[in-house]
Biopython code that builds the backbone (N, CA, C, O; Angstrom):
import numpy as np
from Bio.PDB.StructureBuilder import StructureBuilder

atoms = [
    (1, "MET", "N", (-37.943, 11.850, 57.543)),
    (1, "MET", "CA", (-37.552, 13.025, 58.312)),
    (1, "MET", "C", (-36.409, 13.720, 57.571)),
    (1, "MET", "O", (-35.497, 13.072, 57.057)),
    (2, "SER", "N", (-36.477, 15.046, 57.526)),
    (2, "SER", "CA", (-35.452, 15.814, 56.836)),
    (2, "SER", "C", (-34.140, 15.794, 57.632)),
    (2, "SER", "O", (-34.124, 15.504, 58.828)),
    (3, "LYS", "N", (-33.059, 16.105, 56.941)),
    (3, "LYS", "CA", (-31.732, 16.041, 57.565)),
    (3, "LYS", "C", (-31.591, 17.011, 58.733)),
    (3, "LYS", "O", (-31.010, 16.666, 59.762)),
    (4, "TYR", "N", (-32.117, 18.214, 58.577)),
    (4, "TYR", "CA", (-31.960, 19.181, 59.669)),
    (4, "TYR", "C", (-32.766, 18.771, 60.899)),
    (4, "TYR", "O", (-32.314, 18.976, 62.025)),
    (5, "ARG", "N", (-33.946, 18.199, 60.700)),
    (5, "ARG", "CA", (-34.733, 17.719, 61.851)),
    (5, "ARG", "C", (-34.047, 16.539, 62.518)),
    (5, "ARG", "O", (-34.027, 16.436, 63.744)),
    (6, "ALA", "N", (-33.483, 15.649, 61.709)),
    (6, "ALA", "CA", (-32.745, 14.510, 62.253)),
    (6, "ALA", "C", (-31.533, 14.995, 63.040)),
    (6, "ALA", "O", (-31.206, 14.435, 64.086)),
    (7, "ALA", "N", (-30.868, 16.033, 62.541)),
    (7, "ALA", "CA", (-29.702, 16.588, 63.242)),
    (7, "ALA", "C", (-30.112, 17.199, 64.579)),
    (7, "ALA", "O", (-29.402, 17.044, 65.572)),
    (8, "VAL", "N", (-31.244, 17.887, 64.613)),
    (8, "VAL", "CA", (-31.737, 18.471, 65.869)),
    (8, "VAL", "C", (-32.068, 17.355, 66.855)),
    (8, "VAL", "O", (-31.693, 17.432, 68.025)),
    (9, "GLN", "N", (-32.759, 16.330, 66.399)),
    (9, "GLN", "CA", (-33.108, 15.198, 67.270)),
    (9, "GLN", "C", (-31.862, 14.526, 67.812)),
    (9, "GLN", "O", (-31.785, 14.217, 69.001)),
    (10, "GLN", "N", (-30.882, 14.299, 66.942)),
    (10, "GLN", "CA", (-29.636, 13.669, 67.361)),
    (10, "GLN", "C", (-28.922, 14.537, 68.393)),
    (10, "GLN", "O", (-28.419, 14.025, 69.393)),
    (11, "MET", "N", (-28.876, 15.834, 68.157)),
    (11, "MET", "CA", (-28.235, 16.766, 69.083)),
    (11, "MET", "C", (-28.908, 16.708, 70.461)),
    (11, "MET", "O", (-28.231, 16.646, 71.487)),
    (12, "LEU", "N", (-30.237, 16.730, 70.471)),
    (12, "LEU", "CA", (-30.966, 16.707, 71.738)),
    (12, "LEU", "C", (-30.773, 15.388, 72.472)),
    (12, "LEU", "O", (-30.667, 15.373, 73.699)),
    (13, "GLU", "N", (-30.725, 14.286, 71.741)),
    (13, "GLU", "CA", (-30.548, 12.973, 72.360)),
    (13, "GLU", "C", (-29.133, 12.792, 72.896)),
    (13, "GLU", "O", (-28.949, 12.287, 74.003)),
    (14, "GLU", "N", (-28.140, 13.200, 72.124)),
    (14, "GLU", "CA", (-26.747, 13.006, 72.521)),
    (14, "GLU", "C", (-26.310, 13.962, 73.633)),
    (14, "GLU", "O", (-25.308, 13.713, 74.303)),
    (15, "ASN", "N", (-27.044, 15.037, 73.830)),
    (15, "ASN", "CA", (-26.724, 16.020, 74.868)),
    (15, "ASN", "C", (-27.915, 16.218, 75.797)),
    (15, "ASN", "O", (-28.216, 17.337, 76.212)),
    (16, "LYS", "N", (-28.577, 15.131, 76.113)),
    (16, "LYS", "CA", (-29.815, 15.165, 76.891)),
    (16, "LYS", "C", (-29.627, 15.879, 78.230)),
    (16, "LYS", "O", (-30.448, 16.719, 78.598)),
    (17, "GLU", "N", (-28.574, 15.564, 78.953)),
    (17, "GLU", "CA", (-28.353, 16.187, 80.263)),
    (17, "GLU", "C", (-28.239, 17.704, 80.156)),
    (17, "GLU", "O", (-28.844, 18.438, 80.938)),
    (18, "LEU", "N", (-27.471, 18.159, 79.195)),
    (18, "LEU", "CA", (-27.283, 19.601, 79.010)),
    (18, "LEU", "C", (-28.602, 20.286, 78.678)),
    (18, "LEU", "O", (-28.932, 21.314, 79.271)),
    (19, "PHE", "N", (-29.356, 19.732, 77.742)),
    (19, "PHE", "CA", (-30.611, 20.357, 77.347)),
    (19, "PHE", "C", (-31.690, 20.210, 78.417)),
    (19, "PHE", "O", (-32.570, 21.063, 78.523)),
    (20, "ASP", "N", (-31.634, 19.141, 79.212)),
    (20, "ASP", "CA", (-32.557, 19.003, 80.342)),
    (20, "ASP", "C", (-32.260, 20.064, 81.405)),
    (20, "ASP", "O", (-33.172, 20.564, 82.062)),
    (21, "GLU", "N", (-30.989, 20.399, 81.566)),
    (21, "GLU", "CA", (-30.601, 21.444, 82.510)),
    (21, "GLU", "C", (-30.955, 22.836, 81.967)),
    (21, "GLU", "O", (-31.309, 23.735, 82.730)),
    (22, "PHE", "N", (-30.856, 22.999, 80.658)),
    (22, "PHE", "CA", (-31.106, 24.289, 80.016)),
    (22, "PHE", "C", (-32.591, 24.653, 79.954)),
    (22, "PHE", "O", (-32.941, 25.827, 80.077)),
    (23, "LYS", "N", (-33.456, 23.675, 79.769)),
    (23, "LYS", "CA", (-34.896, 23.918, 79.567)),
    (23, "LYS", "C", (-35.530, 24.756, 80.685)),
    (23, "LYS", "O", (-36.182, 25.755, 80.383)),
    (24, "PRO", "N", (-35.365, 24.388, 81.969)),
    (24, "PRO", "CA", (-35.998, 25.224, 83.015)),
    (24, "PRO", "C", (-35.399, 26.628, 83.098)),
    (24, "PRO", "O", (-36.104, 27.583, 83.427)),
    (25, "ILE", "N", (-34.119, 26.758, 82.807)),
    (25, "ILE", "CA", (-33.490, 28.077, 82.821)),
    (25, "ILE", "C", (-34.042, 28.922, 81.674)),
    (25, "ILE", "O", (-34.311, 30.111, 81.843)),
    (26, "HIS", "N", (-34.206, 28.304, 80.514)),
    (26, "HIS", "CA", (-34.800, 28.997, 79.362)),
    (26, "HIS", "C", (-36.222, 29.449, 79.689)),
    (26, "HIS", "O", (-36.593, 30.592, 79.425)),
    (27, "ASP", "N", (-37.008, 28.550, 80.263)),
    (27, "ASP", "CA", (-38.391, 28.886, 80.601)),
    (27, "ASP", "C", (-38.461, 30.019, 81.626)),
    (27, "ASP", "O", (-39.326, 30.890, 81.536)),
    (28, "ALA", "N", (-37.548, 30.004, 82.599)),
    (28, "ALA", "CA", (-37.497, 31.083, 83.590)),
    (28, "ALA", "C", (-37.086, 32.395, 82.927)),
    (28, "ALA", "O", (-37.594, 33.458, 83.284)),
    (29, "TYR", "N", (-36.179, 32.325, 81.974)),
    (29, "TYR", "CA", (-35.742, 33.520, 81.247)),
    (29, "TYR", "C", (-36.890, 34.115, 80.436)),
    (29, "TYR", "O", (-37.023, 35.336, 80.352)),
    (30, "VAL", "N", (-37.709, 33.269, 79.847)),
    (30, "VAL", "CA", (-38.857, 33.757, 79.070)),
    (30, "VAL", "C", (-39.790, 34.569, 79.978)),
    (30, "VAL", "O", (-40.315, 35.604, 79.567)),
    (31, "LEU", "N", (-39.991, 34.099, 81.204)),
    (31, "LEU", "CA", (-40.902, 34.773, 82.134)),
    (31, "LEU", "C", (-40.304, 36.044, 82.740)),
    (31, "LEU", "O", (-41.009, 37.033, 82.936)),
    (32, "ASN", "N", (-39.004, 36.015, 83.034)),
    (32, "ASN", "CA", (-38.360, 37.162, 83.676)),
    (32, "ASN", "C", (-36.913, 37.281, 83.192)),
    (32, "ASN", "O", (-35.994, 36.798, 83.853)),
    (33, "PRO", "N", (-36.714, 37.918, 82.052)),
    (33, "PRO", "CA", (-35.367, 37.999, 81.470)),
    (33, "PRO", "C", (-34.326, 38.680, 82.362)),
    (33, "PRO", "O", (-33.194, 38.206, 82.454)),
    (34, "GLN", "N", (-34.685, 39.763, 83.007)),
    (34, "GLN", "CA", (-33.697, 40.510, 83.785)),
    (34, "GLN", "C", (-33.172, 39.712, 84.968)),
    (34, "GLN", "O", (-31.977, 39.751, 85.263)),
    (35, "ALA", "N", (-34.048, 38.996, 85.642)),
    (35, "ALA", "CA", (-33.636, 38.247, 86.825)),
    (35, "ALA", "C", (-32.827, 37.002, 86.473)),
    (35, "ALA", "O", (-32.055, 36.517, 87.300)),
    (36, "ASN", "N", (-32.989, 36.482, 85.269)),
    (36, "ASN", "CA", (-32.352, 35.218, 84.903)),
    (36, "ASN", "C", (-31.266, 35.347, 83.843)),
    (36, "ASN", "O", (-30.751, 34.337, 83.362)),
    (37, "GLN", "N", (-30.911, 36.574, 83.473)),
    (37, "GLN", "CA", (-29.959, 36.800, 82.382)),
    (37, "GLN", "C", (-28.597, 36.159, 82.633)),
    (37, "GLN", "O", (-28.064, 35.496, 81.744)),
    (38, "ALA", "N", (-28.025, 36.338, 83.811)),
    (38, "ALA", "CA", (-26.677, 35.835, 84.090)),
    (38, "ALA", "C", (-26.620, 34.310, 84.004)),
    (38, "ALA", "O", (-25.724, 33.754, 83.370)),
    (39, "LYS", "N", (-27.562, 33.651, 84.630)),
    (39, "LYS", "CA", (-27.589, 32.182, 84.601)),
    (39, "LYS", "C", (-27.882, 31.677, 83.188)),
    (39, "LYS", "O", (-27.314, 30.677, 82.747)),
    (40, "TYR", "N", (-28.759, 32.366, 82.496)),
    (40, "TYR", "CA", (-29.116, 32.000, 81.114)),
    (40, "TYR", "C", (-27.896, 32.109, 80.198)),
    (40, "TYR", "O", (-27.662, 31.234, 79.364)),
    (41, "ASN", "N", (-27.132, 33.170, 80.355)),
    (41, "ASN", "CA", (-25.929, 33.349, 79.545)),
    (41, "ASN", "C", (-24.867, 32.311, 79.882)),
    (41, "ASN", "O", (-24.170, 31.822, 78.993)),
    (42, "ALA", "N", (-24.742, 31.975, 81.157)),
    (42, "ALA", "CA", (-23.710, 31.029, 81.582)),
    (42, "ALA", "C", (-23.912, 29.651, 80.950)),
    (42, "ALA", "O", (-22.991, 29.111, 80.337)),
    (43, "ILE", "N", (-25.089, 29.090, 81.094)),
    (43, "ILE", "CA", (-25.332, 27.773, 80.507)),
    (43, "ILE", "C", (-25.610, 27.890, 79.009)),
    (43, "ILE", "O", (-25.331, 26.969, 78.242)),
    (44, "GLY", "N", (-26.154, 29.018, 78.610)),
    (44, "GLY", "CA", (-26.486, 29.230, 77.207)),
    (44, "GLY", "C", (-25.273, 29.224, 76.299)),
    (44, "GLY", "O", (-25.369, 28.787, 75.152)),
    (45, "SER", "N", (-24.140, 29.695, 76.780)),
    (45, "SER", "CA", (-22.938, 29.693, 75.945)),
    (45, "SER", "C", (-22.514, 28.270, 75.621)),
    (45, "SER", "O", (-22.070, 28.001, 74.505)),
    (46, "THR", "N", (-22.641, 27.363, 76.566)),
    (46, "THR", "CA", (-22.331, 25.946, 76.320)),
    (46, "THR", "C", (-23.333, 25.349, 75.344)),
    (46, "THR", "O", (-22.962, 24.594, 74.446)),
    (47, "VAL", "N", (-24.590, 25.688, 75.522)),
    (47, "VAL", "CA", (-25.640, 25.194, 74.623)),
    (47, "VAL", "C", (-25.396, 25.684, 73.201)),
    (47, "VAL", "O", (-25.526, 24.913, 72.250)),
    (48, "MET", "N", (-25.047, 26.952, 73.047)),
    (48, "MET", "CA", (-24.790, 27.496, 71.707)),
    (48, "MET", "C", (-23.568, 26.850, 71.063)),
    (48, "MET", "O", (-23.537, 26.670, 69.845)),
    (49, "ASP", "N", (-22.567, 26.501, 71.856)),
    (49, "ASP", "CA", (-21.408, 25.795, 71.308)),
    (49, "ASP", "C", (-21.824, 24.447, 70.727)),
    (49, "ASP", "O", (-21.365, 24.059, 69.652)),
    (50, "VAL", "N", (-22.688, 23.742, 71.439)),
    (50, "VAL", "CA", (-23.182, 22.443, 70.959)),
    (50, "VAL", "C", (-24.013, 22.638, 69.695)),
    (50, "VAL", "O", (-23.856, 21.894, 68.728)),
    (51, "ILE", "N", (-24.885, 23.626, 69.699)),
    (51, "ILE", "CA", (-25.736, 23.896, 68.532)),
    (51, "ILE", "C", (-24.874, 24.238, 67.317)),
    (51, "ILE", "O", (-25.106, 23.718, 66.226)),
    (52, "ARG", "N", (-23.896, 25.098, 67.498)),
    (52, "ARG", "CA", (-23.015, 25.476, 66.377)),
    (52, "ARG", "C", (-22.225, 24.280, 65.854)),
    (52, "ARG", "O", (-21.997, 24.156, 64.651)),
    (53, "ASP", "N", (-21.812, 23.403, 66.762)),
    (53, "ASP", "CA", (-21.076, 22.208, 66.351)),
    (53, "ASP", "C", (-21.938, 21.309, 65.472)),
    (53, "ASP", "O", (-21.478, 20.825, 64.438)),
    (54, "TYR", "N", (-23.174, 21.086, 65.874)),
    (54, "TYR", "CA", (-24.078, 20.241, 65.072)),
    (54, "TYR", "C", (-24.470, 20.927, 63.764)),
    (54, "TYR", "O", (-24.629, 20.266, 62.738)),
    (55, "GLU", "N", (-24.622, 22.226, 63.797)),
    (55, "GLU", "CA", (-24.925, 22.965, 62.577)),
    (55, "GLU", "C", (-23.758, 22.853, 61.596)),
    (55, "GLU", "O", (-23.954, 22.666, 60.395)),
    (56, "ARG", "N", (-22.547, 22.971, 62.127)),
    (56, "ARG", "CA", (-21.348, 22.857, 61.296)),
    (56, "ARG", "C", (-21.242, 21.465, 60.675)),
    (56, "ARG", "O", (-20.912, 21.328, 59.497)),
    (57, "LYS", "N", (-21.523, 20.437, 61.471)),
    (57, "LYS", "CA", (-21.494, 19.057, 60.956)),
    (57, "LYS", "C", (-22.537, 18.863, 59.857)),
    (57, "LYS", "O", (-22.278, 18.198, 58.854)),
    (58, "LEU", "N", (-23.702, 19.442, 60.052)),
    (58, "LEU", "CA", (-24.789, 19.300, 59.090)),
    (58, "LEU", "C", (-24.436, 19.952, 57.755)),
    (58, "LEU", "O", (-24.728, 19.399, 56.695)),
    (59, "CYS", "N", (-23.820, 21.102, 57.805)),
    (59, "CYS", "CA", (-23.586, 21.890, 56.598)),
    (59, "CYS", "C", (-22.159, 21.793, 56.051)),
    (59, "CYS", "O", (-21.858, 22.415, 55.032)),
    (60, "ALA", "N", (-21.292, 21.046, 56.687)),
    (60, "ALA", "CA", (-19.866, 21.043, 56.344)),
    (60, "ALA", "C", (-19.581, 20.692, 54.896)),
    (60, "ALA", "O", (-18.754, 21.344, 54.259)),
    (61, "LYS", "N", (-20.230, 19.702, 54.375)),
    (61, "LYS", "CA", (-19.911, 19.227, 53.037)),
    (61, "LYS", "C", (-20.523, 20.076, 51.934)),
    (61, "LYS", "O", (-20.185, 19.907, 50.762)),
    (62, "MET", "N", (-21.411, 20.981, 52.292)),
    (62, "MET", "CA", (-22.118, 21.766, 51.288)),
    (62, "MET", "C", (-21.661, 23.215, 51.253)),
    (62, "MET", "O", (-22.184, 24.003, 50.465)),
    (63, "GLY", "N", (-20.711, 23.579, 52.077)),
    (63, "GLY", "CA", (-20.323, 24.973, 52.228)),
    (63, "GLY", "C", (-19.670, 25.613, 51.027)),
    (63, "GLY", "O", (-19.709, 26.835, 50.884)),
    (64, "ALA", "N", (-19.081, 24.831, 50.173)),
    (64, "ALA", "CA", (-18.385, 25.397, 49.022)),
    (64, "ALA", "C", (-19.006, 24.883, 47.726)),
    (64, "ALA", "O", (-19.680, 23.854, 47.692)),
    (65, "GLY", "N", (-18.759, 25.618, 46.698)),
    (65, "GLY", "CA", (-19.212, 25.162, 45.386)),
    (65, "GLY", "C", (-20.669, 25.428, 45.119)),
    (65, "GLY", "O", (-21.248, 26.387, 45.630)),
    (66, "GLN", "N", (-21.254, 24.571, 44.316)),
    (66, "GLN", "CA", (-22.613, 24.792, 43.833)),
    (66, "GLN", "C", (-23.689, 24.633, 44.897)),
    (66, "GLN", "O", (-24.824, 25.062, 44.689)),
    (67, "TYR", "N", (-23.358, 24.027, 46.031)),
    (67, "TYR", "CA", (-24.364, 23.809, 47.068)),
    (67, "TYR", "C", (-24.288, 24.821, 48.211)),
    (67, "TYR", "O", (-24.937, 24.624, 49.238)),
    (68, "SER", "N", (-23.523, 25.886, 48.063)),
    (68, "SER", "CA", (-23.356, 26.838, 49.156)),
    (68, "SER", "C", (-24.666, 27.533, 49.521)),
    (68, "SER", "O", (-24.914, 27.780, 50.701)),
    (69, "LYS", "N", (-25.499, 27.850, 48.549)),
    (69, "LYS", "CA", (-26.789, 28.481, 48.849)),
    (69, "LYS", "C", (-27.700, 27.499, 49.576)),
    (69, "LYS", "O", (-28.423, 27.887, 50.494)),
    (70, "PHE", "N", (-27.672, 26.235, 49.174)),
    (70, "PHE", "CA", (-28.455, 25.212, 49.849)),
    (70, "PHE", "C", (-27.983, 25.052, 51.285)),
    (70, "PHE", "O", (-28.798, 24.852, 52.186)),
    (71, "SER", "N", (-26.687, 25.137, 51.507)),
    (71, "SER", "CA", (-26.128, 25.033, 52.848)),
    (71, "SER", "C", (-26.646, 26.151, 53.745)),
    (71, "SER", "O", (-26.973, 25.913, 54.907)),
    (72, "MET", "N", (-26.721, 27.362, 53.214)),
    (72, "MET", "CA", (-27.231, 28.488, 53.988)),
    (72, "MET", "C", (-28.701, 28.263, 54.352)),
    (72, "MET", "O", (-29.106, 28.526, 55.484)),
    (73, "ASN", "N", (-29.488, 27.784, 53.413)),
    (73, "ASN", "CA", (-30.897, 27.502, 53.679)),
    (73, "ASN", "C", (-31.045, 26.387, 54.707)),
    (73, "ASN", "O", (-31.914, 26.447, 55.578)),
    (74, "LEU", "N", (-30.198, 25.374, 54.604)),
    (74, "LEU", "CA", (-30.232, 24.265, 55.548)),
    (74, "LEU", "C", (-29.897, 24.750, 56.949)),
    (74, "LEU", "O", (-30.523, 24.335, 57.924)),
    (75, "SER", "N", (-28.918, 25.619, 57.045)),
    (75, "SER", "CA", (-28.535, 26.197, 58.329)),
    (75, "SER", "C", (-29.692, 26.993, 58.934)),
    (75, "SER", "O", (-29.960, 26.895, 60.132)),
    (76, "GLU", "N", (-30.374, 27.779, 58.105)),
    (76, "GLU", "CA", (-31.517, 28.562, 58.579)),
    (76, "GLU", "C", (-32.647, 27.658, 59.062)),
    (76, "GLU", "O", (-33.266, 27.938, 60.088)),
    (77, "LYS", "N", (-32.920, 26.585, 58.337)),
    (77, "LYS", "CA", (-33.970, 25.642, 58.738)),
    (77, "LYS", "C", (-33.596, 24.957, 60.045)),
    (77, "LYS", "O", (-34.453, 24.744, 60.902)),
    (78, "PHE", "N", (-32.331, 24.612, 60.201)),
    (78, "PHE", "CA", (-31.843, 23.997, 61.434)),
    (78, "PHE", "C", (-32.090, 24.928, 62.618)),
    (78, "PHE", "O", (-32.608, 24.498, 63.650)),
    (79, "MET", "N", (-31.721, 26.205, 62.472)),
    (79, "MET", "CA", (-31.909, 27.165, 63.556)),
    (79, "MET", "C", (-33.389, 27.443, 63.818)),
    (79, "MET", "O", (-33.782, 27.634, 64.969)),
    (80, "GLU", "N", (-34.205, 27.469, 62.785)),
    (80, "GLU", "CA", (-35.646, 27.663, 62.981)),
    (80, "GLU", "C", (-36.249, 26.502, 63.770)),
    (80, "GLU", "O", (-37.139, 26.707, 64.595)),
    (81, "GLU", "N", (-35.775, 25.303, 63.523)),
    (81, "GLU", "CA", (-36.242, 24.134, 64.275)),
    (81, "GLU", "C", (-35.885, 24.277, 65.753)),
    (81, "GLU", "O", (-36.690, 23.951, 66.625)),
    (82, "ILE", "N", (-34.693, 24.758, 66.025)),
    (82, "ILE", "CA", (-34.266, 24.967, 67.410)),
    (82, "ILE", "C", (-35.073, 26.092, 68.054)),
    (82, "ILE", "O", (-35.467, 25.989, 69.215)),
    (83, "LYS", "N", (-35.319, 27.171, 67.297)),
    (83, "LYS", "CA", (-36.133, 28.279, 67.822)),
    (83, "LYS", "C", (-37.555, 27.824, 68.134)),
    (83, "LYS", "O", (-38.209, 28.399, 69.004)),
    (84, "GLY", "N", (-38.034, 26.815, 67.445)),
    (84, "GLY", "CA", (-39.347, 26.266, 67.742)),
    (84, "GLY", "C", (-39.393, 25.601, 69.111)),
    (84, "GLY", "O", (-40.442, 25.553, 69.754)),
    (85, "ILE", "N", (-38.256, 25.092, 69.547)),
    (85, "ILE", "CA", (-38.164, 24.431, 70.858)),
    (85, "ILE", "C", (-37.794, 25.449, 71.941)),
    (85, "ILE", "O", (-38.389, 25.478, 73.018)),
    (86, "TYR", "N", (-36.796, 26.280, 71.627)),
    (86, "TYR", "CA", (-36.305, 27.297, 72.567)),
    (86, "TYR", "C", (-36.477, 28.673, 71.915)),
    (86, "TYR", "O", (-35.608, 29.133, 71.175)),
    (87, "SER", "N", (-37.584, 29.306, 72.195)),
    (87, "SER", "CA", (-37.952, 30.542, 71.497)),
    (87, "SER", "C", (-36.969, 31.696, 71.719)),
    (87, "SER", "O", (-36.847, 32.561, 70.852)),
    (88, "LYS", "N", (-36.279, 31.731, 72.833)),
    (88, "LYS", "CA", (-35.366, 32.840, 73.147)),
    (88, "LYS", "C", (-33.894, 32.441, 73.003)),
    (88, "LYS", "O", (-33.023, 33.063, 73.611)),
    (89, "ILE", "N", (-33.618, 31.430, 72.220)),
    (89, "ILE", "CA", (-32.244, 30.928, 72.070)),
    (89, "ILE", "C", (-31.302, 31.994, 71.535)),
    (89, "ILE", "O", (-30.117, 31.991, 71.866)),
    (90, "MET", "N", (-31.809, 32.904, 70.714)),
    (90, "MET", "CA", (-30.949, 33.927, 70.122)),
    (90, "MET", "C", (-30.640, 35.073, 71.091)),
    (90, "MET", "O", (-29.902, 35.993, 70.738)),
    (91, "PHE", "N", (-31.189, 35.031, 72.291)),
    (91, "PHE", "CA", (-30.935, 36.069, 73.288)),
    (91, "PHE", "C", (-29.785, 35.697, 74.232)),
    (91, "PHE", "O", (-29.508, 36.420, 75.189)),
    (92, "ILE", "N", (-29.129, 34.590, 73.965)),
    (92, "ILE", "CA", (-27.981, 34.211, 74.787)),
    (92, "ILE", "C", (-26.863, 35.214, 74.535)),
    (92, "ILE", "O", (-26.484, 35.470, 73.392)),
    (93, "GLY", "N", (-26.347, 35.771, 75.613)),
    (93, "GLY", "CA", (-25.263, 36.746, 75.513)),
    (93, "GLY", "C", (-25.711, 38.177, 75.349)),
    (93, "GLY", "O", (-24.881, 39.086, 75.378)),
    (94, "VAL", "N", (-27.008, 38.407, 75.177)),
    (94, "VAL", "CA", (-27.526, 39.760, 75.023)),
    (94, "VAL", "C", (-27.628, 40.409, 76.389)),
    (94, "VAL", "O", (-28.143, 39.814, 77.335)),
    (95, "GLU", "N", (-27.142, 41.616, 76.482)),
    (95, "GLU", "CA", (-27.200, 42.349, 77.762)),
    (95, "GLU", "C", (-28.348, 43.333, 77.747)),
    (95, "GLU", "O", (-28.564, 44.044, 78.729)),
]
sb = StructureBuilder()
sb.init_structure("model")
sb.init_model(0)
sb.init_chain("A")
sb.init_seg("    ")
for serial, (resi, resn, name, xyz) in enumerate(atoms, 1):
    if name == "N":
        sb.init_residue(resn, " ", resi, " ")
    sb.init_atom(name, np.array(xyz, "f"), 0.0, 1.0, " ", f" {name:<3s}", serial, name[0])
structure = sb.get_structure()
């Protein structure tokens, strides 16, 4: 398993309660964004903080020097993996 997939799995396992709470809200947002925007943003901000923390941990050692481009690609792959699970994750905070 690649590092970014392992990081996503670890994130989901270590924050199971949060992501279990987020999943139905995300699914409701997909069906009716306007009616669920406020609740989606409220819990979504916490979810994004967790995601950014794990992304930072994953890419921390590669951010400078010769591996900086690899770090950017790794970050993109990490986020694409999350988007595969939560398709509207990037709509958190959008009005």
